[in-house]
C-alpha positions as CSV (number, residue, x, y, z in Angstrom):
1,X,138.8,22.7,190.5
2,X,136.1,25.3,189.4
3,X,138.3,25.5,186.2
4,X,137.9,21.6,185.4
5,X,134.0,22.0,186.3
6,X,133.8,24.8,184.1
7,X,136.3,22.8,181.0
8,X,133.7,20.0,181.6
9,X,130.9,22.0,181.3
10,X,132.1,23.5,178.3
11,X,133.2,20.5,176.4
12,X,129.4,19.1,177.5
13,X,127.4,21.6,176.1
14,X,129.6,21.5,172.7
15,X,129.7,17.7,172.4
16,X,125.5,18.1,173.0
17,X,125.2,21.0,170.3
18,X,127.1,19.0,168.0
19,X,124.9,16.1,168.3
20,X,121.7,18.3,168.0
21,X,123.4,20.3,165.3
22,X,124.5,17.3,162.9
23,X,120.7,15.6,163.5
24,X,118.9,18.1,162.8
25,X,121.0,18.7,159.5
26,X,120.7,14.7,158.8
27,X,117.6,13.8,159.9
28,X,118.3,10.3,158.9
29,X,121.0,10.2,161.8
30,X,120.8,8.7,164.5
31,X,122.8,8.9,168.0
32,X,123.1,4.7,167.7
33,X,124.5,5.3,163.9
34,X,126.8,8.1,165.1
35,X,128.3,6.2,168.0
36,X,128.8,2.7,166.2
37,X,130.7,4.6,163.4
38,X,132.7,6.0,166.4
39,X,133.3,2.8,168.1
40,X,134.2,1.4,164.9
41,X,136.9,4.0,164.3
42,X,138.3,3.5,168.1
43,X,138.4,-0.7,167.7
44,X,140.6,-0.4,164.6
45,X,137.4,-1.8,162.4
46,X,137.1,-1.1,158.6
47,X,134.2,1.0,157.9
48,X,131.4,-0.3,155.5
49,X,129.9,1.9,152.8
50,X,127.3,3.0,154.9
51,X,129.6,3.8,158.1
52,X,131.8,6.1,155.5
53,X,128.3,7.8,154.8
54,X,127.4,8.2,158.4
55,X,131.2,9.6,159.2
56,X,131.3,12.0,156.4
57,X,127.8,13.4,157.4
58,X,127.8,12.9,160.9
59,X,131.0,14.4,161.4
60,X,132.3,11.6,163.5
61,X,135.7,12.8,163.5
62,X,134.6,16.0,165.0
63,X,132.5,14.0,168.2
64,X,135.2,11.8,168.5
65,X,137.8,14.9,169.1
66,X,135.2,16.4,171.7
67,X,135.0,12.6,173.6
68,X,138.6,12.6,173.7
69,X,138.9,16.0,174.8
70,X,136.0,15.7,177.5
71,X,137.9,12.3,178.6
72,X,140.8,14.7,179.2
73,X,139.1,17.0,180.9
74,X,138.0,14.4,183.6
75,X,141.0,12.6,184.3
76,X,142.7,15.9,184.6
77,X,140.0,17.0,187.5
78,X,140.6,13.7,189.3
79,X,144.4,14.5,189.2
80,X,144.5,11.2,186.5
81,X,146.9,10.8,183.6
82,X,144.9,11.0,180.2
83,X,145.9,7.7,178.8
84,X,144.6,5.7,181.2
85,X,142.8,2.2,179.9
86,X,139.3,0.8,181.1
87,X,140.2,-1.2,183.3
88,X,142.6,1.5,185.2
89,X,139.8,3.8,185.3
90,X,136.9,1.4,187.2
91,X,140.2,0.4,189.4
92,X,140.6,3.9,190.7
93,X,136.6,4.1,190.5
94,X,136.1,1.1,192.6
95,X,138.6,2.8,195.4
96,X,137.2,6.4,195.0
97,X,134.0,4.6,195.6
98,X,135.3,2.9,198.6
99,X,136.8,6.1,200.1
100,X,133.8,8.2,199.9
101,X,131.9,5.6,201.5
102,X,134.1,5.3,204.5
103,X,133.8,8.8,205.0
104,X,129.9,9.1,204.6
105,X,130.1,6.4,207.5
106,X,131.6,9.0,209.5
107,X,129.1,11.3,208.3
108,X,130.9,13.1,206.2
109,X,129.6,14.2,203.1
110,X,130.9,15.8,199.8
111,X,128.2,17.9,198.3
112,X,128.5,18.0,194.3
113,X,126.2,21.6,194.4
114,X,125.7,22.3,198.2
115,X,123.6,25.1,197.2
116,X,120.8,23.1,196.4
117,X,121.6,20.0,198.7
118,X,122.3,21.4,201.8
119,X,120.2,23.8,204.3
120,X,123.5,24.7,206.1
121,X,127.5,24.6,205.1
122,X,128.4,22.6,208.1
123,X,130.7,20.2,206.4
124,X,129.1,17.1,208.4
125,X,126.3,16.2,208.1
126,X,123.8,15.4,211.1
127,X,122.3,12.4,212.6
128,X,119.2,11.5,213.3
129,X,118.4,10.4,217.0
130,X,116.2,7.7,217.3
131,X,114.3,7.0,220.6
132,X,111.5,4.6,219.6
133,X,111.8,1.0,219.4
134,X,110.5,-0.4,216.3
135,X,107.2,-2.5,217.1
136,X,106.0,-5.8,215.7
137,X,104.3,-5.9,212.5
138,X,101.2,-6.4,212.5
139,X,99.1,-9.5,212.5
140,X,97.5,-9.6,209.0
141,X,94.0,-9.5,208.8
142,X,91.9,-12.3,207.0
143,X,90.0,-11.2,204.6
144,X,85.7,-11.5,204.2
145,X,83.9,-12.3,201.7
146,X,83.4,-15.1,198.7
147,X,87.2,-15.9,198.0
148,X,88.1,-15.3,194.4
149,X,87.8,-18.3,192.0
150,X,91.0,-19.9,190.8
151,X,90.5,-18.8,187.1
152,X,90.4,-14.9,188.5
153,X,94.4,-14.9,189.2
154,X,95.1,-17.2,186.3
155,X,96.6,-14.7,183.3
156,X,94.2,-14.5,180.5
157,X,94.0,-16.9,177.5
158,X,93.6,-14.6,174.8
159,X,94.1,-11.1,174.8
160,X,92.1,-8.9,176.5
161,X,91.3,-6.7,173.5
162,X,89.0,-10.2,172.2
163,X,87.0,-9.5,175.4
164,X,83.2,-9.4,175.5
165,X,82.7,-5.2,177.0
166,X,81.5,-5.0,181.0
167,X,78.0,-4.1,181.1
168,X,76.7,-0.8,182.6
169,X,76.7,-0.3,186.2
170,X,73.0,-0.5,187.6
171,X,71.7,3.0,188.7
172,X,71.8,4.1,191.7
173,X,69.1,2.9,194.1
């Protein structure tokens, strides 16, 4: 599993470096533009002239390969085949979530970064013993003083920028 995590981390860093490098070299390119072209490639849509320009300048084929490699590494880490469709991935993730929920209900926690997330190396999480019974909610207190005018809670009828400025506060006595 450590090798899988290291590979995923390496690919994530390559992906991040690629996007930053492309955007630094081509300041007009946006991540939205790059990923719109990537999606068009994946869907088999014909690229417009603008898309072709983004594809060439943004090295979208490299971006695609990095994402494909990252997807394959994540699937391998889960022990899944690399060619799963979105629906199959979602089904497997929902099942994994249900499994984790059942384990956590029993106090079994799978820490992602135990050195940072736990104070002990115990595989089970401690429970909190509650001894005091909950008390009833306090009774609401009636506000004192004048009630606000109905217009005080109404939304402003014009932008705040056109309101008259408040007068300065009176000097202290």
